[in-house]
Residue, then its C-alpha position, 0 to 999 in steps of 0.5 A: x129943474x128944481x122948480x119943475x120938480x116942485x110944480x109937478x109935485x104940487x100938481x100930484x099933491x092936488x090930484x092926491x087930495x081930490x082923489x081923497x076927497x072922491x074916496x070920502x064921498x063914495x068909499x071906494x078903496x080903489x080911490x084910496x090907493x090911487x090917491x095914496x099913489x099920488x101923495x106918496x110920490x109927490x112927497x118922495x120927489x120933493x124929498x129927493x128933488x128928483x123926477x123918478x118918483x113923479x114917473x113911478x107914481x104916475x105909472x102905478x096909479x095908471x096901472x091901478x086904473x087899468x086893473x080896475x081899481x077905479x069905480x065905474x062911472x055909473x056907480x059914481x053917478x048913481x051915488x051922486x043922484x042918491x046924494x041929491x035926492x037926500x038933500x032935496x028931502 
């Protein structure tokens, strides 16, 4: 069971890193909170070697997405277009 908890904790850490990278690109603070929830739950699960923090972190991140803390897709795409225009010039 410890191996499964470790694998899922590592996946949560990678998700936290990916979300923090997205936060650094567009500075939407909802992404920071979601990444913090994933990362904290992964670290606590590794410290306690229990699956409860992973479930709680996933539910917390999902809840944050449901109340609108994730940026809309149109905003993310438009910022990506602006970045590509800057690189082209």
